[in-house]
C-alpha positions as CSV (number, residue, x, y, z in Angstrom):
1,X,-33.1,77.0,-48.9
2,X,-36.3,79.1,-49.0
3,X,-39.3,77.6,-50.8
4,X,-42.0,79.1,-53.0
5,X,-45.1,77.7,-54.6
6,X,-45.4,76.7,-58.2
7,X,-48.5,78.4,-59.4
8,X,-51.7,78.5,-57.4
9,X,-52.0,74.8,-56.8
10,X,-48.6,73.3,-57.5
11,X,-45.9,71.9,-55.3
12,X,-43.3,73.8,-53.3
13,X,-40.1,74.6,-55.2
14,X,-36.8,76.1,-54.1
15,X,-36.7,79.9,-54.2
16,X,-33.6,79.6,-56.4
17,X,-33.8,77.1,-59.2
18,X,-31.1,75.8,-61.6
19,X,-31.1,76.9,-65.2
20,X,-29.5,74.0,-67.0
21,X,-28.6,75.7,-70.3
22,X,-25.0,76.4,-69.2
23,X,-24.4,72.6,-69.0
24,X,-24.6,72.6,-72.9
25,X,-22.4,74.7,-75.2
26,X,-24.4,77.9,-75.5
27,X,-21.8,79.9,-73.6
28,X,-18.9,77.9,-75.0
29,X,-17.8,74.4,-73.9
30,X,-19.0,73.4,-70.5
31,X,-15.9,71.8,-69.2
32,X,-15.8,72.4,-65.4
33,X,-17.5,69.4,-63.8
34,X,-19.9,66.7,-65.0
35,X,-23.5,67.7,-65.1
36,X,-24.5,64.8,-62.9
37,X,-22.2,66.1,-60.2
38,X,-23.6,69.7,-60.5
39,X,-27.2,68.5,-60.3
40,X,-26.6,66.2,-57.4
41,X,-24.9,69.0,-55.5
42,X,-27.8,71.3,-56.3
43,X,-30.1,68.8,-54.6
44,X,-27.8,68.7,-51.6
45,X,-28.1,72.5,-51.4
46,X,-31.9,72.4,-51.3
47,X,-32.4,73.3,-55.0
48,X,-35.1,71.1,-56.4
49,X,-36.3,73.1,-59.5
50,X,-34.5,72.4,-62.7
51,X,-35.1,74.1,-66.1
52,X,-34.1,72.7,-69.5
53,X,-35.5,72.7,-73.1
54,X,-35.7,70.5,-76.1
55,X,-33.5,72.9,-78.0
56,X,-30.6,73.1,-75.5
57,X,-27.7,71.2,-76.9
58,X,-30.0,69.9,-79.6
59,X,-31.8,67.8,-77.0
60,X,-28.7,66.6,-75.2
61,X,-29.5,68.9,-72.2
62,X,-32.7,67.0,-71.5
63,X,-30.7,63.7,-71.7
64,X,-28.2,65.1,-69.2
65,X,-30.9,66.3,-66.8
66,X,-32.9,63.1,-67.1
67,X,-29.8,60.8,-66.5
68,X,-28.8,62.8,-63.4
69,X,-32.3,62.8,-61.9
70,X,-33.7,59.4,-62.9
71,X,-32.9,57.8,-59.5
72,X,-33.8,60.9,-57.6
73,X,-37.0,61.7,-59.5
74,X,-39.2,62.2,-56.5
75,X,-36.8,65.0,-55.2
76,X,-36.9,67.2,-58.3
77,X,-39.4,69.4,-60.2
78,X,-38.3,69.4,-63.8
79,X,-39.4,72.0,-66.4
80,X,-38.7,71.7,-70.1
81,X,-39.9,73.6,-73.2
82,X,-41.0,73.2,-76.8
83,X,-41.6,75.5,-79.7
84,X,-38.2,76.6,-81.1
85,X,-37.4,74.3,-84.1
86,X,-33.9,74.0,-85.4
87,X,-32.3,72.0,-88.3
88,X,-29.7,69.3,-87.4
89,X,-26.9,71.8,-88.3
90,X,-28.3,74.3,-85.7
91,X,-30.0,76.6,-88.2
92,X,-33.1,78.2,-86.7
93,X,-36.2,77.1,-88.7
94,X,-39.3,78.4,-87.0
95,X,-41.5,78.8,-83.9
96,X,-44.1,76.1,-83.8
97,X,-47.0,76.1,-81.5
98,X,-49.3,73.8,-83.5
99,X,-51.1,71.0,-81.7
100,X,-49.4,68.3,-83.8
101,X,-45.9,69.7,-83.0
102,X,-46.8,69.9,-79.3
103,X,-47.8,66.3,-79.1
104,X,-44.7,65.2,-81.0
105,X,-42.3,67.4,-79.0
106,X,-43.7,66.2,-75.7
107,X,-43.2,62.6,-76.5
108,X,-39.6,63.2,-77.7
109,X,-38.8,65.2,-74.5
110,X,-40.2,62.4,-72.3
111,X,-38.0,59.9,-74.2
112,X,-34.9,62.0,-73.8
113,X,-35.5,62.6,-70.1
114,X,-36.5,59.1,-69.5
115,X,-39.5,60.2,-67.4
116,X,-43.1,59.2,-67.4
117,X,-44.3,62.8,-66.8
118,X,-42.9,66.3,-67.2
119,X,-43.6,68.4,-64.1
120,X,-43.8,71.8,-65.9
121,X,-44.1,72.1,-69.7
122,X,-43.5,75.5,-71.3
123,X,-44.2,77.0,-74.7
124,X,-40.7,78.4,-75.3
125,X,-41.9,81.3,-77.5
126,X,-45.3,82.3,-78.9
127,X,-46.1,81.2,-82.5
128,X,-47.8,84.2,-84.2
129,X,-49.5,81.8,-86.6
130,X,-51.3,79.8,-84.0
131,X,-53.8,81.4,-81.5
132,X,-52.6,80.9,-77.9
133,X,-56.0,79.3,-77.1
134,X,-55.2,76.5,-79.6
135,X,-51.7,76.0,-78.3
136,X,-52.7,75.9,-74.6
137,X,-55.7,73.7,-75.5
138,X,-53.3,71.1,-76.9
139,X,-51.0,71.5,-73.9
140,X,-54.0,70.9,-71.6
141,X,-54.6,67.6,-73.5
142,X,-51.1,66.5,-72.3
143,X,-52.2,67.2,-68.7
144,X,-55.3,65.1,-69.1
145,X,-53.2,62.3,-70.7
146,X,-50.9,62.3,-67.7
147,X,-47.8,63.3,-69.7
148,X,-47.5,66.8,-68.1
149,X,-48.5,68.1,-64.6
150,X,-48.4,71.9,-65.0
151,X,-48.3,74.3,-67.9
152,X,-46.0,77.3,-68.5
153,X,-45.3,80.0,-71.0
154,X,-42.2,82.0,-71.8
155,X,-41.8,85.6,-73.0
156,X,-45.5,86.4,-73.3
157,X,-47.3,89.7,-72.9
158,X,-49.9,90.2,-70.0
159,X,-52.9,90.1,-72.4
160,X,-51.6,86.8,-73.9
161,X,-51.1,85.3,-70.4
162,X,-54.7,86.2,-69.5
163,X,-56.1,84.5,-72.7
164,X,-54.0,81.4,-72.0
165,X,-55.0,81.2,-68.4
166,X,-58.6,81.3,-69.4
167,X,-58.2,78.1,-71.3
168,X,-56.2,76.2,-68.7
169,X,-54.4,77.4,-65.5
170,X,-50.9,78.6,-66.2
171,X,-48.6,77.7,-63.3
172,X,-45.5,79.6,-64.4
173,X,-44.4,82.3,-66.8
174,X,-40.7,82.5,-67.7
175,X,-39.1,85.8,-68.8
176,X,-35.7,87.4,-68.5
177,X,-35.6,89.5,-65.3
178,X,-32.7,91.0,-63.4
179,X,-31.1,94.2,-62.4
180,X,-30.2,94.7,-66.1
181,X,-33.5,93.6,-67.6
182,X,-36.5,95.1,-65.7
183,X,-39.2,95.3,-68.3
184,X,-41.4,92.8,-66.5
185,X,-42.0,95.4,-63.7
186,X,-44.3,97.5,-66.0
187,X,-47.2,95.1,-65.9
188,X,-46.2,91.5,-66.2
189,X,-45.3,90.9,-62.5
190,X,-48.6,92.3,-61.4
191,X,-50.5,90.1,-63.8
192,X,-48.7,87.0,-62.6
193,X,-49.5,87.9,-59.0
194,X,-53.2,88.5,-59.8
195,X,-53.5,85.2,-61.6
196,X,-51.5,83.1,-59.2
197,X,-48.7,82.5,-61.7
198,X,-45.2,81.9,-60.6
199,X,-42.8,84.3,-62.3
200,X,-39.6,82.4,-63.3
201,X,-36.7,84.8,-63.9
202,X,-34.3,83.5,-66.4
203,X,-30.8,85.0,-66.9
204,X,-31.1,86.6,-63.4
205,X,-27.3,87.3,-63.5
206,X,-27.5,89.1,-66.9
207,X,-26.0,86.2,-68.8
208,X,-23.0,86.3,-66.4
209,X,-22.4,90.0,-66.7
210,X,-23.8,90.7,-63.2
211,X,-21.3,88.3,-61.6
212,X,-18.5,90.8,-62.4
213,X,-16.5,87.9,-63.9
214,X,-16.6,89.2,-67.5
215,X,-14.1,92.1,-67.9
216,X,-13.2,91.7,-71.5
217,X,-14.9,90.0,-74.5
218,X,-11.5,88.3,-75.2
219,X,-12.2,86.2,-72.1
220,X,-15.2,84.5,-73.8
221,X,-14.8,81.4,-75.9
222,X,-15.1,82.1,-79.7
223,X,-18.3,80.0,-79.8
224,X,-19.9,81.8,-76.9
225,X,-23.4,83.2,-77.9
226,X,-22.7,86.4,-76.0
227,X,-20.4,87.6,-78.8
228,X,-23.6,88.4,-80.7
229,X,-25.4,90.0,-77.8
230,X,-25.7,93.8,-78.1
231,X,-25.1,94.4,-74.4
232,X,-21.7,92.8,-74.7
233,X,-20.6,94.7,-77.8
234,X,-18.7,98.0,-78.4
235,X,-19.4,101.0,-76.2
236,X,-22.3,99.1,-74.5
237,X,-19.9,96.7,-72.9
238,X,-17.9,99.4,-71.2
239,X,-20.9,101.4,-70.1
240,X,-22.4,98.2,-68.6
241,X,-19.2,97.2,-66.9
242,X,-19.1,100.6,-65.1
243,X,-22.6,99.9,-63.8
244,X,-21.6,96.5,-62.6
245,X,-18.6,98.0,-60.8
246,X,-21.0,100.3,-58.9
247,X,-23.0,97.2,-57.8
248,X,-19.8,95.5,-56.7
249,X,-19.1,98.4,-54.3
250,X,-22.4,97.8,-52.6
251,X,-21.8,94.0,-52.5
252,X,-18.5,94.6,-50.7
253,X,-20.3,96.6,-48.1
254,X,-22.6,93.7,-47.5
255,X,-19.7,91.1,-47.5
256,X,-21.3,89.2,-50.4
257,X,-20.5,88.7,-54.0
258,X,-22.0,90.8,-56.8
259,X,-23.9,87.7,-58.1
260,X,-25.4,87.1,-54.6
261,X,-26.5,90.7,-54.3
262,X,-28.2,90.5,-57.7
263,X,-30.0,87.3,-56.8
264,X,-31.0,88.6,-53.3
265,X,-32.5,91.7,-55.0
266,X,-34.7,89.3,-57.0
267,X,-35.7,87.3,-54.0
268,X,-36.7,90.5,-52.2
269,X,-39.2,91.2,-55.0
270,X,-42.8,89.7,-54.6
271,X,-42.7,86.1,-53.4
272,X,-43.9,84.7,-56.7
273,X,-40.5,85.5,-58.3
274,X,-38.1,82.5,-58.6
275,X,-34.7,83.1,-60.3
276,X,-33.0,80.2,-62.1
277,X,-29.3,81.1,-62.5
278,X,-27.3,78.6,-64.4
279,X,-23.6,77.6,-64.3
280,X,-21.2,74.8,-65.2
281,X,-19.0,75.5,-62.2
282,X,-19.5,73.9,-58.8
283,X,-18.2,77.0,-56.9
284,X,-20.7,79.2,-58.7
285,X,-23.6,76.9,-57.9
286,X,-22.7,77.0,-54.2
287,X,-22.3,80.8,-54.3
288,X,-25.7,81.2,-56.0
289,X,-27.4,79.0,-53.5
290,X,-26.1,81.0,-50.6
291,X,-27.8,84.1,-52.0
292,X,-31.0,82.8,-50.4
293,X,-29.5,83.6,-47.0
294,X,-28.9,87.3,-47.8
295,X,-31.5,89.8,-46.8
296,X,-31.9,93.1,-48.7
297,X,-33.2,96.1,-46.7
298,X,-35.5,98.7,-48.1
299,X,-32.6,101.2,-48.0
300,X,-30.4,98.8,-49.9
301,X,-33.0,98.3,-52.5
302,X,-33.3,102.0,-52.9
303,X,-29.5,102.2,-53.3
304,X,-29.6,99.6,-56.0
305,X,-32.4,101.3,-57.8
306,X,-30.4,104.6,-57.7
307,X,-27.2,102.9,-59.0
308,X,-29.0,101.0,-61.8
309,X,-32.4,102.5,-62.5
310,X,-34.6,100.8,-65.0
311,X,-33.1,100.9,-68.6
312,X,-29.7,101.9,-67.2
313,X,-27.9,99.1,-69.0
314,X,-27.0,99.8,-72.7
315,X,-28.1,97.6,-75.6
316,X,-31.1,95.4,-76.4
317,X,-31.5,91.9,-74.9
318,X,-31.2,90.1,-78.2
319,X,-29.7,90.8,-81.6
320,X,-32.1,92.4,-84.1
321,X,-34.5,89.9,-85.6
322,X,-33.8,87.2,-83.0
323,X,-36.0,88.2,-80.1
324,X,-39.3,86.3,-80.5
325,X,-41.0,88.2,-77.7
326,X,-44.8,88.4,-77.6
327,X,-45.3,92.1,-77.8
């Protein structure tokens, strides 16, 4: 497995990480293999970078990750997040970046994980009511207290990243990035490179669409969040499926899967980009890890750019009113 650096002064992490959300029920019931087995197999494949959040599975995802890694703690870099607050019934309440919430959320995450320290602690989304300087200042206090090693942000604009980085070094910025979500190419990737911030690409397989495995919405479990995603709805679905089929043709020429080609495309971007595909299936995990062995030539990158130019995929990333991006 290739390795990349976390931030300007952090440890080495695997070039492909593991997004742990799929082990909870966001995309329908995760029923394939136990999470412990998945995480242990990821370590065997050279993946040492694991991403969770206090809101995944209502906190259960952190418990799964912590239980699987507790006796392998020195082999893993674990990231978790705070800031999206939900009621016990799953109703979204607010984004909270206040210092008091940060301190409480960190302690609760540490308890669920069963760790003494969180390797990478992200603000999940920007709280518009709290200046980023105040939020990062409170996060920095966690570093000084030994509860957190490195700080991260998710879905922030370049200007916000600069303001945050001036308060305390930001090791990683996490934003959706893939062949079907290329907005970070406008400025955000360059800002991260300039500041020495690792760019963590979540949903690098387009929430499963870029695997080619989703051919009909009827294949998805009724509780699957993607039923509400505009890119999976109506005419958008069919248009996007045609684009994926064009990517599949190029993947066949390279004797790899569509998912592997999509991940290899990301790995061929600047070296500070680290994709974190997620899965609840052992075969998919192994398939994703092998993408690190696939080289993309300049000509093949040009082919992909021609097949799926920026903004080619139809539909917005999130339903209206449920985006939370820092614009």
